[in-house]
LOFI-385499 format. One line per 4 residues: for each residue x, y, z of C-alpha. Coordinates in pm, whole numbers, always signed. Each point is the difference from the previous one (the first is absolute). Example, Ala and Ser with C-alpha at 12.3 -4.5 7.8 and 13.67 -1.06 7.14 Angstrom:
2
+1230 -450 +780 ~ +137 +344 -66
END
This chain:
129
-8326 -7617 +5268 ~ -221 +174 +255 ~ -43 -157 +343 ~ -377 -29 -38
+56 -193 -326 ~ +225 -251 +175 ~ -250 -35 +283 ~ -289 -44 -246
-183 +295 +157 ~ -174 +235 -239 ~ +77 +372 +46 ~ -370 +61 +71
+9 -261 +279 ~ +313 +154 +148 ~ -165 +345 -6 ~ -315 -142 +165
+218 -161 +271 ~ +181 +331 +54 ~ -325 +195 +37 ~ -149 -255 +240
+314 -10 +216 ~ +4 +380 +18 ~ -372 +12 +85 ~ +42 -245 +290
+316 +160 +142 ~ -150 +349 -36 ~ -285 -98 +233 ~ +252 -17 +285
+272 +250 -89 ~ +54 +309 -213 ~ +253 -79 -272 ~ +249 +228 -174
-124 -56 -355 ~ +295 +187 -154 ~ +256 -239 +150 ~ -176 -336 -22
+122 -277 -227 ~ -155 -336 -87 ~ +191 -241 -219 ~ +1 -361 -109
+343 -163 -19 ~ +64 -346 -138 ~ +292 -235 +14 ~ +33 -357 -118
-138 -126 +332 ~ -274 +241 +101 ~ -192 +318 -59 ~ -14 +265 +271
-251 +283 +32 ~ +177 +283 +179 ~ -182 +298 +145 ~ +184 +300 +140
-279 +204 +156 ~ +129 +294 +208 ~ -245 +77 +281 ~ -69 +362 +87
-218 -77 +302 ~ -229 -261 +151 ~ -369 +77 -39 ~ -117 +104 +348
-309 -220 +7 ~ +222 -310 +9 ~ +194 +84 +314 ~ -246 +186 +218
-307 -119 +189 ~ -312 +181 -114 ~ -216 +142 +277 ~ -309 -150 -162
+134 -355 +41 ~ -134 -178 +307 ~ +244 -113 +265 ~ -11 -352 +141
-200 +122 +300 ~ -274 +132 -236 ~ -51 -321 -195 ~ -308 -205 +86
+45 -333 +174 ~ -65 -298 -227 ~ -191 -289 +158 ~ -22 -338 -172
-325 -186 +59 ~ +96 -360 -83 ~ -361 -113 +21 ~ -70 +191 -324
+275 -168 -201 ~ -158 -338 -81 ~ +129 -280 -221 ~ +131 +63 -353
-211 -109 -297 ~ +194 -297 -153 ~ -121 +81 -354 ~ +109 +363 +34
+342 -112 +127 ~ +42 -238 -296 ~ -106 +273 -245 ~ +250 +242 +153
+285 -253 -15 ~ -82 -87 -362 ~ -15 +371 -96 ~ +338 +63 +165
+153 -302 -177 ~ -138 +117 -336 ~ +140 +351 +58 ~ +343 -143 +90
-6 -221 -311 ~ -88 +298 -220 ~ +286 +203 +148 ~ +236 -296 -36
-98 -44 -366 ~ +52 +371 -64 ~ +343 -10 +165 ~ +100 -299 -212
-115 +180 -318 ~ +195 +315 +85 ~ +308 -206 +93 ~ -16 -183 -333
-32 +330 -188 ~ +296 +146 +188 ~ +205 -311 -67 ~ -78 +22 -373
+95 +369 -4 ~ +322 -68 +190 ~ +89 -294 -227 ~ -63 +203 -314
+219 +285 +129 ~ +283 -229 +110 ~ +19 -219 -313 ~ +318 +66 -199
-61 +195 -319
END
């Protein structure tokens, strides 16, 4: 049985994960594409995504200061005029709190749905034949 089968990860999903990981890491370093390995290993207790990504070099823009970047002495001073702040609108505050609560509830519901689906998949794969 393939590791991605035991982990209930479709091969297309694993390939998408691989490509996204490589895209992110490649922003910062140059990789040796001939020597890299990405694998998914499963045991009875857990699934592990392993990435062996040999680095040829670090991309220079991530460890040097660009001359076009302003230094601290060149940044403008920020002055806070507290007289312009004013009192918050109570209705706007309530609307914002309600919107945040609704967003958290939607995320929570989605997490519960995904967890239930994963549990069903796990149970169906672990039931004795």
